[in-house]
C-alpha positions in Angstrom: -71.1 -8.8 56.1 -74.3 -10.6 57.1 -76.2 -12.5 54.4 -73.5 -12.0 51.7 -70.3 -13.7 50.8 -67.8 -11.5 49.1 -65.0 -12.8 46.9 -62.2 -10.7 45.5 -60.4 -11.7 42.4 -56.7 -10.9 42.6 -54.0 -11.1 40.0 -52.1 -14.4 40.5 -49.3 -12.9 38.3 -47.9 -11.2 41.4 -47.7 -14.5 43.2 -46.0 -16.3 40.4 -43.6 -13.5 39.6 -42.5 -13.6 43.3 -42.6 -17.4 43.3 -45.1 -17.4 46.1 -47.5 -20.3 46.1 -50.8 -20.1 47.9 -52.5 -23.4 48.7 -55.3 -23.9 51.3 -54.0 -26.2 54.1 -57.3 -27.9 54.5 -60.9 -27.9 53.2 -63.1 -25.1 54.5 -66.8 -24.5 53.9 -69.1 -21.6 54.4 -72.7 -20.8 53.6 -75.5 -18.2 53.7 -79.2 -18.1 52.9 -80.8 -15.5 50.7 -84.5 -15.5 50.1 -85.3 -19.2 49.5 -81.8 -20.2 48.3 -78.8 -21.5 50.2 -75.3 -20.7 48.8 -72.5 -22.9 49.9 -68.8 -22.2 49.2 -66.1 -24.9 49.5 -62.4 -24.2 49.4 -60.2 -27.3 49.1 -56.6 -28.0 48.4 -55.9 -29.8 45.1 -52.7 -30.5 43.2 -54.0 -32.0 39.9 -57.0 -31.9 37.6 -57.7 -35.5 38.8 -58.0 -34.2 42.4 -60.5 -31.6 41.1 -62.5 -34.3 39.4 -62.5 -36.4 42.6 -63.5 -33.4 44.7 -66.3 -32.5 42.4 -67.7 -36.0 42.6 -67.7 -35.8 46.4 -69.4 -32.4 46.4 -72.1 -33.5 43.9 -72.8 -36.5 46.1 -72.8 -34.5 49.3 -75.0 -31.7 47.8 -77.1 -34.0 45.6 -80.1 -31.7 45.8 -78.2 -28.6 44.6 -79.6 -26.9 41.6 -76.3 -25.7 40.4 -72.7 -26.5 41.3 -70.3 -23.7 40.2 -66.6 -24.4 40.5 -63.2 -23.1 39.6 -59.6 -24.2 40.1 -56.2 -22.8 39.6 -53.2 -25.2 39.8 -49.5 -24.3 39.5 -47.6 -27.1 37.8 -44.0 -26.6 36.9 -44.5 -22.8 36.9 -47.4 -23.1 34.5 -50.9 -22.2 35.5 -53.7 -24.7 34.8 -57.1 -23.2 35.4 -60.8 -23.8 34.5 -64.2 -23.0 35.8 -67.9 -23.7 35.2 -71.0 -21.7 36.1 -72.9 -24.9 36.7 -75.7 -23.9 34.3 -76.6 -20.7 36.2 -78.5 -18.2 34.2 -76.2 -15.7 32.4 -74.7 -13.1 34.6 -75.6 -14.6 37.9 -72.7 -16.9 38.8 
């Protein structure tokens, strides 16, 4: 779809019930421009909250002029799910 990125949220319960673990093999990036804004998506493999912190530092340095950096992670540790997210200060209902 030109000019738009679409993300679907799926229930991870199905993956964990079946013991299926989905982890990106490598970092991948995509972007699109809408009006005067550029939206950049980055998917990166992480295995701990510390890896997330390190990745966010790299992204903030690389995209230092970004107005907002929204992020989310979902990590499976010993069959427990650790997840968190931030809208990066986006106006309510937009991120």
